[in-house]
C-alpha positions as CSV (number, residue, x, y, z in Angstrom):
1,X,-3.5,34.9,-13.1
2,X,-4.8,31.6,-14.5
3,X,-2.5,28.6,-14.9
4,X,-1.0,27.9,-18.3
5,X,-2.9,25.3,-20.4
6,X,-1.8,22.1,-22.0
7,X,-1.6,22.3,-25.8
8,X,-2.4,19.0,-27.5
9,X,-0.2,17.6,-30.3
10,X,-1.8,15.3,-32.8
11,X,-0.5,12.8,-33.3
12,X,1.5,12.9,-30.0
13,X,4.9,11.2,-30.0
14,X,5.6,9.0,-27.0
15,X,8.3,11.4,-25.7
16,X,5.8,14.2,-25.6
17,X,3.4,12.4,-23.3
18,X,3.4,14.2,-20.0
19,X,1.8,12.9,-16.8
20,X,1.3,14.5,-13.4
21,X,1.1,11.8,-10.7
22,X,-0.5,13.1,-7.5
23,X,-0.6,11.5,-4.0
24,X,-1.7,13.6,-1.0
25,X,0.5,11.5,1.2
26,X,4.1,10.4,1.6
27,X,5.6,9.5,-1.8
28,X,8.0,7.0,-0.3
29,X,5.1,5.1,1.3
30,X,2.9,5.1,-1.9
31,X,4.4,2.3,-4.0
32,X,1.6,2.1,-6.5
33,X,1.9,5.7,-7.5
34,X,5.7,5.4,-7.7
35,X,5.2,2.4,-10.0
36,X,2.9,4.5,-12.2
37,X,5.6,7.2,-12.5
38,X,8.3,4.6,-13.3
39,X,6.1,3.0,-16.0
40,X,5.4,6.2,-17.8
41,X,9.1,7.2,-17.7
42,X,10.2,3.7,-18.9
43,X,8.2,4.3,-22.1
44,X,9.7,7.7,-22.7
45,X,7.1,9.9,-21.1
46,X,7.7,12.9,-18.8
47,X,6.5,12.6,-15.2
48,X,5.9,15.2,-12.4
49,X,5.4,13.3,-9.2
50,X,3.7,15.4,-6.5
51,X,3.3,14.5,-2.9
52,X,4.9,14.8,0.6
53,X,8.6,14.0,0.5
54,X,9.1,12.3,3.8
55,X,10.3,8.8,3.3
56,X,13.0,8.0,0.7
57,X,11.3,7.3,-2.7
58,X,12.1,4.3,-4.9
59,X,15.8,4.7,-5.9
60,X,14.9,4.3,-9.6
61,X,12.8,7.4,-9.4
62,X,15.6,9.5,-8.0
63,X,17.9,8.3,-10.8
64,X,15.5,8.8,-13.7
65,X,15.9,12.1,-15.6
66,X,12.3,11.8,-16.9
67,X,10.9,12.0,-13.4
68,X,10.8,15.2,-11.4
69,X,9.5,15.3,-7.8
70,X,7.6,18.3,-6.6
71,X,7.3,18.1,-2.8
72,X,4.2,19.5,-1.1
73,X,4.6,21.6,2.0
74,X,3.4,19.7,5.1
75,X,0.7,21.4,7.2
76,X,2.0,23.4,10.2
77,X,2.6,21.2,13.2
78,X,0.0,23.2,15.2
79,X,-2.7,21.8,12.9
80,X,-1.7,18.3,13.8
81,X,-1.9,19.0,17.5
82,X,-4.6,17.3,19.6
83,X,-4.9,20.5,21.6
84,X,-7.0,22.0,18.8
85,X,-10.5,20.4,18.3
86,X,-10.9,18.5,15.0
87,X,-13.8,20.8,14.0
88,X,-11.3,23.6,13.9
89,X,-8.1,21.9,12.8
90,X,-9.7,19.8,10.2
91,X,-11.1,22.7,8.0
92,X,-7.8,24.6,8.5
93,X,-5.8,21.7,7.3
94,X,-8.0,21.3,4.3
95,X,-7.5,25.0,3.4
96,X,-3.7,24.5,3.7
97,X,-3.9,21.5,1.4
98,X,-6.0,23.3,-1.2
99,X,-3.5,26.2,-1.3
100,X,-0.4,24.0,-1.6
101,X,-2.1,21.7,-4.2
102,X,-3.2,24.6,-6.4
103,X,0.2,26.3,-6.2
104,X,2.1,23.2,-7.2
105,X,-0.4,21.7,-9.7
106,X,-1.3,25.0,-11.3
107,X,1.8,27.1,-11.2
108,X,5.0,25.2,-10.2
109,X,4.6,22.3,-12.6
110,X,4.3,22.7,-16.4
111,X,0.9,21.8,-18.0
112,X,0.5,18.0,-18.6
113,X,-1.6,15.9,-20.9
114,X,-2.7,13.7,-18.0
115,X,-3.3,14.1,-14.2
116,X,-3.3,10.7,-12.4
117,X,-4.6,11.2,-8.8
118,X,-4.7,8.7,-6.0
119,X,-8.0,8.3,-4.0
120,X,-8.1,8.3,-1.0
121,X,-7.6,10.9,0.4
122,X,-10.6,12.4,-1.4
123,X,-10.8,15.7,0.4
124,X,-9.7,18.1,-1.0
125,X,-7.7,16.1,-3.6
126,X,-10.6,15.2,-6.0
127,X,-12.0,18.8,-6.1
128,X,-8.6,20.4,-6.7
129,X,-7.7,17.8,-9.3
130,X,-11.0,18.5,-11.2
131,X,-10.4,22.3,-11.0
132,X,-6.8,22.0,-12.3
133,X,-7.8,19.6,-15.1
134,X,-10.4,22.1,-16.3
135,X,-8.1,25.1,-16.0
136,X,-5.1,23.4,-17.6
137,X,-6.9,21.4,-20.3
138,X,-5.7,18.1,-18.7
139,X,-7.3,14.7,-18.8
140,X,-8.0,13.4,-15.3
141,X,-7.7,9.8,-14.2
142,X,-8.7,8.7,-10.6
143,X,-6.8,5.7,-9.3
144,X,-9.2,4.2,-6.7
145,X,-7.2,2.4,-4.0
146,X,-10.2,2.5,-1.6
147,X,-13.1,4.8,-0.6
148,X,-12.2,7.8,1.6
149,X,-15.5,7.9,3.4
150,X,-15.2,4.2,4.6
151,X,-11.8,4.9,6.1
152,X,-13.3,8.0,7.9
153,X,-16.2,5.8,9.1
154,X,-13.7,3.5,10.8
155,X,-12.8,6.2,13.2
156,X,-15.9,8.4,13.4
157,X,-18.7,5.8,12.8
158,X,-20.8,5.5,9.7
159,X,-23.6,7.8,11.0
160,X,-21.3,10.7,11.8
161,X,-22.2,13.9,9.8
162,X,-18.6,14.3,8.5
163,X,-18.9,10.7,7.1
164,X,-22.2,11.5,5.3
165,X,-20.7,14.6,3.8
166,X,-17.5,12.8,2.8
167,X,-19.6,10.0,1.1
168,X,-21.7,12.5,-0.8
169,X,-18.7,14.5,-1.9
170,X,-16.8,11.4,-3.1
171,X,-19.8,10.1,-5.0
172,X,-20.4,13.4,-6.7
173,X,-16.7,14.0,-7.6
174,X,-16.4,10.4,-8.9
175,X,-19.3,11.0,-11.3
176,X,-18.2,14.5,-12.4
177,X,-14.4,14.4,-12.5
178,X,-12.6,11.8,-14.4
179,X,-11.8,11.0,-18.1
180,X,-11.3,7.5,-16.8
181,X,-10.9,5.5,-13.6
182,X,-8.6,2.8,-12.4
183,X,-9.5,0.3,-9.6
184,X,-7.3,-2.2,-7.7
185,X,-10.0,-4.9,-7.9
186,X,-12.9,-6.1,-10.0
187,X,-15.1,-5.9,-6.9
188,X,-14.3,-2.2,-6.6
189,X,-15.1,-1.6,-10.3
190,X,-18.5,-3.3,-9.8
191,X,-19.3,-1.0,-6.8
192,X,-18.4,2.2,-8.6
193,X,-20.7,1.2,-11.5
194,X,-23.6,0.9,-9.0
195,X,-25.5,3.3,-6.6
196,X,-24.5,5.4,-4.8
197,X,-21.5,6.0,-7.0
198,X,-23.0,5.5,-10.5
199,X,-19.7,6.3,-12.3
200,X,-20.3,6.5,-16.0
201,X,-16.7,7.2,-17.2
202,X,-14.7,4.1,-18.3
203,X,-13.4,2.0,-15.4
204,X,-10.3,-0.2,-15.8
205,X,-9.1,-2.7,-13.2
206,X,-5.3,-2.6,-12.7
207,X,-4.3,-5.2,-10.2
208,X,-1.3,-4.4,-8.0
209,X,1.7,-6.4,-9.0
210,X,5.2,-6.4,-7.4
211,X,7.9,-4.2,-8.8
212,X,11.2,-5.7,-10.0
213,X,12.9,-5.0,-6.6
214,X,10.9,-7.8,-5.0
215,X,12.4,-11.1,-6.1
216,X,12.3,-14.7,-4.7
217,X,15.4,-16.0,-2.9
218,X,18.1,-17.1,-5.3
219,X,20.2,-19.3,-3.0
220,X,20.6,-20.4,0.7
221,X,24.0,-18.7,0.9
222,X,22.2,-15.4,-0.1
223,X,19.7,-15.9,2.7
224,X,22.4,-16.6,5.3
225,X,24.5,-13.5,4.1
226,X,21.5,-11.2,4.5
227,X,20.3,-12.7,7.9
228,X,23.8,-12.3,9.2
229,X,24.0,-8.7,8.0
230,X,20.6,-7.4,9.2
231,X,20.8,-6.2,12.9
232,X,17.4,-7.6,13.8
233,X,18.4,-11.2,12.7
234,X,22.2,-11.2,13.0
235,X,22.2,-13.1,16.4
236,X,19.7,-15.7,15.2
237,X,20.8,-16.4,11.6
238,X,22.1,-19.9,12.2
239,X,19.0,-21.0,14.1
240,X,16.7,-19.5,11.4
241,X,18.7,-21.2,8.7
242,X,18.4,-24.5,10.5
243,X,14.6,-24.1,11.0
244,X,14.9,-24.0,14.7
245,X,13.5,-20.5,14.7
246,X,10.8,-19.4,12.3
247,X,11.0,-15.9,10.8
248,X,7.7,-14.1,10.4
249,X,7.3,-10.6,8.8
250,X,4.4,-8.3,8.9
251,X,4.2,-4.8,7.4
252,X,1.7,-2.4,9.0
253,X,0.7,1.3,8.8
254,X,-0.2,1.1,12.6
255,X,-3.7,2.4,12.0
256,X,-7.2,1.2,13.0
257,X,-7.5,-0.3,9.5
258,X,-5.2,-3.0,10.7
259,X,-5.9,-4.5,14.1
260,X,-2.4,-5.4,15.3
261,X,-3.9,-6.8,18.6
262,X,-5.1,-9.7,16.4
263,X,-1.5,-10.8,15.8
264,X,-0.5,-10.2,19.5
265,X,-3.4,-12.4,20.7
266,X,-2.5,-15.1,18.2
267,X,1.2,-15.1,19.3
268,X,0.1,-15.4,22.9
269,X,-2.1,-18.3,22.1
270,X,0.6,-20.0,19.9
271,X,3.3,-19.7,22.6
272,X,1.1,-21.7,25.0
273,X,1.7,-24.8,23.0
274,X,4.5,-26.8,24.4
275,X,5.8,-28.0,21.0
276,X,5.5,-24.6,19.4
277,X,8.6,-23.6,17.3
278,X,10.2,-20.3,18.5
279,X,9.3,-17.3,16.3
280,X,11.0,-14.0,15.5
281,X,8.4,-11.6,14.2
282,X,9.7,-8.5,12.5
283,X,7.1,-5.7,12.1
284,X,7.9,-3.0,9.7
285,X,6.3,0.4,9.0
286,X,5.4,3.7,10.6
287,X,2.1,5.0,11.9
288,X,0.1,6.7,14.7
289,X,-0.4,3.6,16.9
290,X,3.1,2.3,16.8
291,X,4.2,3.6,20.2
292,X,0.9,2.2,21.8
293,X,1.5,-1.3,20.5
294,X,5.2,-1.2,21.3
295,X,4.3,-0.5,25.0
296,X,1.7,-3.4,24.8
297,X,4.3,-5.8,23.5
298,X,6.7,-4.8,26.3
299,X,3.9,-5.5,28.8
300,X,3.2,-8.9,27.5
301,X,6.9,-9.7,27.6
302,X,7.2,-8.6,31.2
303,X,4.3,-10.8,32.1
304,X,5.9,-13.8,30.5
305,X,3.1,-14.2,28.0
306,X,5.4,-14.5,24.9
307,X,7.8,-17.3,25.7
308,X,10.0,-18.2,22.7
309,X,8.5,-15.3,20.8
310,X,10.6,-12.2,20.0
311,X,8.8,-9.3,18.4
312,X,10.9,-6.6,16.8
313,X,9.8,-3.3,15.1
314,X,11.9,-2.0,12.3
315,X,12.0,0.7,9.6
316,X,14.0,-0.6,6.6
317,X,15.1,0.7,3.3
318,X,13.2,-0.6,0.3
319,X,16.1,-2.9,-0.7
320,X,16.4,-4.4,2.8
321,X,12.6,-4.8,3.1
322,X,12.5,-6.7,-0.2
323,X,15.4,-9.0,0.9
324,X,13.8,-9.6,4.3
325,X,10.6,-10.8,2.6
326,X,12.5,-13.2,0.5
327,X,14.3,-14.6,3.5
328,X,11.2,-15.0,5.8
329,X,9.2,-18.2,6.4
330,X,5.8,-16.6,6.4
331,X,4.3,-13.2,5.8
332,X,1.3,-12.0,7.9
333,X,-1.1,-9.4,6.7
334,X,-3.7,-7.7,9.0
335,X,-5.3,-5.5,6.5
336,X,-9.1,-5.5,7.1
337,X,-10.4,-3.3,4.2
338,X,-12.7,-0.6,5.3
339,X,-14.6,-0.8,2.0
340,X,-14.4,-4.6,1.6
341,X,-13.2,-4.2,-2.0
342,X,-9.6,-3.1,-1.9
343,X,-6.5,-5.2,-1.6
344,X,-3.3,-4.8,0.5
345,X,-0.1,-4.0,-1.5
346,X,2.0,-5.7,1.1
347,X,0.7,-9.1,0.1
348,X,1.6,-8.4,-3.5
349,X,5.1,-7.5,-2.4
350,X,5.3,-10.7,-0.4
351,X,4.2,-12.8,-3.4
352,X,6.8,-11.0,-5.5
353,X,9.4,-12.2,-3.1
354,X,8.1,-15.7,-3.2
355,X,6.8,-15.5,0.4
356,X,3.5,-17.3,1.3
357,X,1.1,-15.4,3.5
358,X,-1.4,-15.7,6.3
359,X,-3.9,-12.8,5.7
360,X,-7.1,-11.5,7.2
361,X,-9.8,-12.8,4.8
362,X,-13.0,-11.2,6.0
363,X,-13.8,-9.0,3.0
364,X,-15.2,-9.5,-0.5
365,X,-12.1,-9.0,-2.7
366,X,-9.8,-11.3,-0.7
367,X,-10.0,-14.1,-3.3
368,X,-8.8,-11.9,-6.1
369,X,-5.3,-12.1,-4.5
370,X,-4.9,-15.0,-2.1
371,X,-5.9,-18.5,-3.0
372,X,-6.5,-20.6,0.0
373,X,-4.1,-23.6,0.2
374,X,-2.3,-22.5,-2.9
375,X,-0.3,-19.4,-2.0
376,X,-1.5,-18.6,1.4
377,X,-4.1,-19.0,4.2
378,X,-6.9,-16.8,5.4
379,X,-8.0,-16.1,9.0
380,X,-10.6,-13.8,10.6
381,X,-9.8,-14.4,14.3
382,X,-6.7,-14.6,16.5
383,X,-7.5,-18.3,17.3
384,X,-7.6,-19.1,13.6
385,X,-4.2,-17.3,13.0
386,X,-2.7,-19.2,16.0
387,X,-3.9,-22.5,14.6
388,X,-2.5,-21.7,11.2
389,X,0.9,-20.9,12.7
390,X,0.9,-24.1,14.8
391,X,0.1,-26.1,11.7
392,X,2.5,-24.6,9.3
393,X,5.4,-24.4,11.7
394,X,5.0,-28.0,13.0
395,X,6.9,-30.9,11.5
396,X,3.8,-32.2,9.9
397,X,3.1,-28.8,8.3
398,X,6.4,-28.5,6.6
399,X,5.1,-30.0,3.3
400,X,2.1,-27.6,3.3
401,X,4.4,-24.6,3.9
402,X,6.6,-25.8,0.9
403,X,3.4,-26.0,-1.2
404,X,2.4,-22.5,-0.3
405,X,5.9,-21.1,-1.0
406,X,5.8,-22.7,-4.4
407,X,2.4,-21.1,-5.1
408,X,3.8,-17.7,-4.0
409,X,6.8,-18.2,-6.3
410,X,4.4,-18.7,-9.2
411,X,2.6,-15.5,-8.2
412,X,5.9,-13.7,-8.4
413,X,6.0,-14.3,-12.2
414,X,3.1,-11.8,-12.5
415,X,4.8,-8.4,-12.6
416,X,3.7,-4.8,-12.6
417,X,5.3,-3.8,-15.9
418,X,3.3,-6.3,-17.9
419,X,0.0,-5.5,-16.1
420,X,0.5,-1.8,-16.4
421,X,1.4,-2.0,-20.1
422,X,-1.7,-4.2,-20.8
423,X,-4.2,-2.0,-18.9
424,X,-2.9,1.6,-19.0
425,X,0.0,2.0,-21.5
426,X,-2.3,2.6,-24.6
427,X,-4.7,4.7,-22.6
428,X,-1.9,7.2,-21.8
429,X,-0.4,7.0,-25.3
430,X,3.0,5.6,-24.4
431,X,2.4,2.3,-26.1
432,X,1.2,1.9,-29.7
């Protein structure tokens, strides 16, 4: 039996606007898609949010009666096992995803006026989304966060047959599928308009902006209260407040797209300086390489290569993560951009919290977010990052760090709600 179809109302009142927001990933770790859902609901629209329900979603989503979460069933654990060759487990996993997506998008959810899908992952998301949009009379919008084939190329190599197939698939579906497209940068928009993508449908750039939960520090007593409450900083709160220990925060997905060894090498080099200020580095996030790097950190500590450096890994609630950013001295971003035209959401959150950043800068779109010497510093090597830390955390560098923090505070005035309303609100019909 075919899925039920969306019946258009003309003119459509705001409260009748219905949007399916799809992410073939963990909803709780997909901030941009959560913000889309919150924005639609804020203007009176109905939202069905579809994805894996693993990490806790944004608390406002759970409390909003206009948002309903439809969890996708995770693939069986046997398909994630390394005992089965990728050539077998890969296609089986895709078939599982196709079945779960069709079941939820086509039958468990009511028909919607819009289907907003995150890319990547591209396979099988784009094909299923196109099929559902045709069967259910739904307008399809692709939100391009990156290119799926470039991420695959990072692990398989650009000449791998799977990468070539993925690239051709993504280009073809990008041309055929959407009513409209959203990109996270102007650079990505320009690439989609050119070969090999040649996307003809409208493309809108919607820059990531921080949600309201990320706010600059309001007072020094607030900073002390939080540092004394958080287990990772409780024993060092007084020294951090006095500037005798610097607090550094980095959020990572522990994937090859972020070379964490770059930070480790920089900290080893930094710690060799006799006058270097002690550092506590808190690394947040989950991912496949976390255990590998935790073991590497322990090895460096056993060898005495990280004197006056304490590296802690943590998994925090959204509220605690936002407060931690506002209380830190510097944020570090290791995102390397497989495509060269995406931007890391974590830097946006840091700016929203008034936190200056040191970020990897070796890609085209870097300048759309970080302004060198204004709100942050760029680096491409471990030595450059070590030099930046030495400079900013020295007595002479305190004025520069204050300047960068002021620049980050100014960036925090640019918010998601205003950006979303300007770019997408009228397209979806929730704003006149």
